N, C-alpha and C positions, 0 to 999 in steps of 0.2 A: 334403491337407497337414495336418500337425498341429503343435501347438506352443502355447506360451503367449506371446502377443504383446502383450497390453495394447493401448494406443492408440499408433498410429504417426503421427508428424507429418512431412508432406512439404510444404515451403513453407508455405502457409497452410491446408492441408487436413489432416484427421486420418483415419487409416485404422486400423480396429481389427481384431481377430482374425477378424471376419466376412469380411474380404477373402480370407483363405485358403480359406474354404469357397466363396466366390464364384468363386475361381480354379478350384477343382475342378469346379464346375458349368459354368463356361465351357469348360474343356477337354473336359468330357463332351459339350457341344453341338458342339464342334469335330470330334469323331469322326463326327458325322452330316453336318455342313455341308461341311467342307473335303475336298478330294480327298486320298486317302491318300498321294499322293506329297509333299504339302506339310504333312501333319499333323505329322510328326516335327520339321521345322524350326520351325513356328509354336509348337508346345508348348514346345520348348526356349527360344525367345525369350521366351515368356510367363513361364516360371519364372525365367529370368535376371533380367528386369526386377523381378519381384516380390521375389526374393531381395535384390537390390541395395537397393531402396527400404526394405524392412523392416529389413534388417540395419543399414544406416547410420543410419536415423532412430530406431529403437527403442533402440539401445544408448546413445544420448545420455541417456536417462532410465531405462532398465531393461536391465541388462547380462546378465541371465540367460536371455534368449530364444535359442532355437535354431530355425532354420528347417530342417526336415528333410522329406524326401519318403518316405512309407511304402513299404515293399518290396512290399507286396501291396495294390494298389488297382485297382478296376475300376468303371467308370461304368455298367455294365449287367450283366445276369445272364449274358451270354456269356463264356466263358473267353477269356483273352488269346490272340490269334493273331498271326501275323507281320504281317498287314495291318491290325491294329488297334493302338490306342495302349496301350502298356505303360509305366506310369510308372517301374517299376523300371529300365527301360533308360535313363531320364534321370538316374539317380543319379550317374553319372560327371560330368555337367555341372551338377549342382545340389547340391554338397556344402555342408554346414553351414559358415557363416562364423564364424571365431573372433571373439567379441564385443569383446575388447580391441583386436584389430587393426582391426576395423571402426570402433570409437570413435576411435582415434588417427588413422585415415585420414580420418574425417569432420572431425576438428578441424584436421588439416593442410590439408585441402581448403578449410575455411572461412577459415583464416588467409591462405591464398594469394589469396583473393578479397577480403580486407578491407583493401586499401590505401586508407587514409583520405586524402582530399584535404585541403589546408590549410584550405579554407573549411568543411570538415565537422567540424573539431575542436571548435568551440563546441557543436555538437549532441551530440557524443560525450561531452564533459564534462558537459553538462546531463543526459544520460541516465544517466551513471555516478553522478551525485549525486542521482538521483531528483528531477529538477527540479520536476515537477508536485507531488509530495508536499511538497518543501521550500518551494514557493510557498504551499501551504496553511498550513504551519508559520509562515512569515513573516507571513501574514495575521493569525494569532492574536497574534503579537508586536506587530504594528502596532495591533491592537485594544486590547491591554493598555496600550500607550502612550497611546492616545487617551482611553480610559476613565479613566485615572489623572489626567488634567488636566480639571478641571471647566470648565463653560461660564463664560466671563468671565475666566479665567486666561490668561496669555500662553501661546500655543501655538507650539512650535518645530517647524516643518515640516522644518528641517534635522536636528534631533535625531531626528525620526521616520524620516527617510530613512536616517540613519546606523544607527539601531537595526534597521531592516528589512534593510539591506545586511549588517550584521554577523551577524544571525540567519540570513539566507539562506546565507551562506558557511559558517557553523558547521553548519547542517543538512545542506548538501550534503557537507561533510566527513564527518560521521557516516554518512551514507547510502553514500558511496563506500567507506569502510572496511567497512561491512556487506556490500557486494557483493563486496569482495575476499575476505572470510572465507567467504562463502557461494557462491562461484562454482561449486564442484562440485555443491552441492545445487541451485542454480538450473539447472544443465544438465539435470537430470532432469525439470524441469517445463515444460509448454507455455507457461504464463503468463510465465515468466522466461527461457525458453530462447533468446531473441534479444537478451539484454542484451549490451552491448559487451564486457564481460569474458568472457562465455561464448563468444561467436562469435569472439573474438580481435581486435576492433577496437582494443583498448587492452590493454597488458600489465599484470599485477599491479604490477610495479615502477613503471611510468608512472602508474598510478592511485594508488598509494600516495604518490608525490611530489606529485601534484596535490591529493590529499585533505589532505596535511600542510600545503601552502601555503594551502589554503582554510581549514582549521581555525585555523592560527596567524593568518592575516590577519583572519578574522572576529572572533576573540577580541581581537586587538590593536585593531581598529577600534572595538569596543565600549568597550575600556578607555580609549582616547584621546579619543573623541568623546562618550561618555556618562559612565560611572563604573565603578570596579572591580567593584562588586557585579553589574552586568549581565554583565560579562565573565566573572566567576567562575561564574555560572549557565550561561553558554554553554559554558564549558570542562567543567563538570561534566556537562552534557548529552551532550557528545561522548563522555566517558569512560563514562557509564552505558550509552549506546546501543551502544558498541563492545565494551566489556569485560564487561558484565553481560547486557544484553538479548540480544545476538546469540548467545552460546553457550547461553543458557538455552532458546532456541527448539528445540534438538535434545534437551533433557533433561527439561523439565517443562512442563506446561500453564500454569503460573503465569507464563510469559513474557509473556502478554498484560497482566497487571497491572503488571509492570515496564515494559513498553512504554508503558502508559498514563501512568506517571510521567514518562517521557521526553516524551510529548506534552503534559503539563500544565505543563512548565517554560517554554516559549516565551512565553506571555502574562505570566508572572511576570518574564521578561527585559524585556519592554516596560514593565511597571509600574515595575520597578527603574530602568530607564533614564530614566523620566519624573520619578520622585520621589526617587530615591536611597536608598530603603529598601523593605522588604517589609511593607506594612501589611496589614490584614485583607482589603482589597480584592484584593490580589495572590493570596491564598490562595483567595478565592472564585473568581477567574478560573481559577486552576489546578484547582480542584475541578470547575468546569464542564467543562473540557477533559478531565479524567480520566474523568468519568462519561459524557461523550459518546462516548468511544472504545470503551466496552464494547459497546454495540449495534452500533457501526460495524464493529469488527474481528471480533466474534464471528459476525455475519451473513456477513462475507466469509470467515471461516474455515470456516463450514459449506459455503458454495458451492464453496470450493476444497479441501475436506477430502481428496479423493482425491489431488490434486496435492501437497498438503502432506505427506501420508503417503508419497507416492513420493519427495518431496524430503528426507525424513527429519526433518520438523518435527513437534513434538507440539502439538496444539491441542485445546481442550476439546470443541468440538462433535463428536458422533458421528453415527451413522445415525439416521433417524427412529424414534421410539418407544423410544429407548434412554435410560438414565439420564444419560449424558453430555450428550446434546443437551438434555434437560430442565434440567439444571444451567445450561447456557449460556443458554437462553432465559429462565430465571428471573433470571439475572444481568442480562440485557438489560432486563427489566421493572423490576427493583429499581433500576437506575441511572437509568432514566427518572423514577422517583419522587424520586431524589436530585437530579436536575436541577430538578424542579419546586420542591423545598424550597429550593435555593440561589437560584433565580430569585425566589421570594417573599421570601427573606431579604435580597436585594440592596437593595431600597428601604428596608428597615428599618435597614440599615447605612449608608444615605445615599449609596450608590454611584450610584443611578439614580432617576429619577422613578417614583412609584408606578404610573403607567400602564404601565410596562414589565412589571409583574407580570401584568397582564391579558393583554397581548400574548403574553408567554412562556407563560402557561397554555394558550392556544390551541395554540401550537406543541408544547408538551410533551404535551398531550392527543392530538394526532395522532401524535406520535412514539411515545407509549405504546401507542396502538392498533395501530400496525404491529408493535411488539414483542410485544403480546399475540396478534396473529394468527400471528406466527412461532411462538410457544409452542403455540398450539392446533393448528396444522397439524403441528408436530413430534410432539405427543402422539398425534395421529390416525394417524400412520405413513404418510402419503402423500408419497412422495419428490418427485414433480413439484410438488405444491401447496406442500410445505415449501420447496422451492428457490425457487419464485415469491415466497413471502412473505419469505424471506430476502433476495432481490434487492430487493424493495420497501423493506425496512427499510434496507438498505445505501444505496440511492439516496436514500431519505428523509433519512438522516443527512447526506448530502452537501448537501442543500438546507437542512437544519435549522441547521447551524452558521453559515453566512454570514448567515442571517436573524437568528439570535439575537445575533450580534456586532453586526450593523447596528443592531438595536433598542437594544442597550446603549449604543452610541456616540451614537445620536441622543438618547436619554433620559438621558444622563449628568448628574450633579448640577450645579446652578448656584449661583453665589455670591450673597450678599446685601450690603447696604451695609456698608462697612468699619467704621463706628463701633460696630456690634454686636460686632465682633471675633469673629464666628462664621462659619465657612464651612459653610453649610447642606449637609448630606449628605456632607461630606468631612472628618470629624474627623481623618483621618490625614494631612492636608496642612497645612502651616504657613500660617496665615491672613495672617501678615505678608508673605508672598511672593506673595500673590494680589492682583491688581488687580481690584476688583469693578466691576460696571456703574455703581454710584454714583460711584466714583472716576473712571471714564472720562468720565462726563458732566460731572463737576466740572472735570476737566482740559480738556475740550473747551470749556467755557464760559470758563474762564480764558484759554485761548489765543485765543479769538475776541473777548474784551472789549478795548476800546481802553485803552492805557496812559496 
């Protein structure tokens, strides 16, 4: 058999074009093993199954494939005879399947099996809103809220919870709109081919209504429970993600930089919710998230480069030893240096204790080493080694961010006695609104002293 199949996905397995060659070899052995009376029936069944699987699965991602049986094929040097297998005789039972018909048939088949039970809808909504990614976004917003409030100042757990809830709803709204707009592209990729909108668990109209409610609800929650500034940042983030970043993914490699801006805004939402303004600390938090995303997403884009290309997305990383990949790996190393500069500058700005700089330097050193290894393997032109180093950098980024935020929260700035009227390390907070440890001890003594 001949044809251009690419990779074919059936269930959780992937079948590539080598399957066609294996089928030919199998049928060749059948001419020797099977009785001649059963050879024709078995070969027809084999080709029927192979055709059905390849046609229905491949067209979801690659619609130009045609499965055809050559007119002149022989598995041995013997000329075809009546009592041997002649594949040309099978052509009547193995005609090429129209790709569009196969694609529509597969979608109808999927929809007929996707009757969602009432108790399954929360999971469908969670997946449509990219719940795992949105949870990470919410974590950065909560960290921004916590870091903005120094040790000794009144901490509002209710405010932090409302900020997290509003950010989560806003993030899920933006992600759902993204999936609605990209559902056709997602259907061509193995990584995204089982998303609810692709397989028909939820319709685009249903998803649009749910995303709208989540977006309006998240922004309104932030406006009512925190302040209008935090709500405005959340609304702007939904707009940038949906209207700018999503269409740019199919037009230019610079979409990664725009996407990094989207990822940098959530910690600023948390900061604004805690303080009511955007001080220098908010921009430092945003800068940290912006630079972190470059090695995180560029390493992922390299590993998924073939699928992204199949889905119609433009990403910077190319094949090993190409200038495109060199540019991507250089960007990873460059932003690791930016991370170190901001981590060292945070104590100088009074955001955190100086010991944070030492801890962050260790993290940044390891992170930069992974980026450097990715760069070196890419220049050497070893696909397997480059993919391994990219995977290490991607997984390292997932460990790096929670640790960095945890260190920042733990070492956030502390207050000093109120009579100095100076909030050590937090010049962007109003000292009159902060209850210092000295004030707390004084109030405690006054409360316990006899009248």
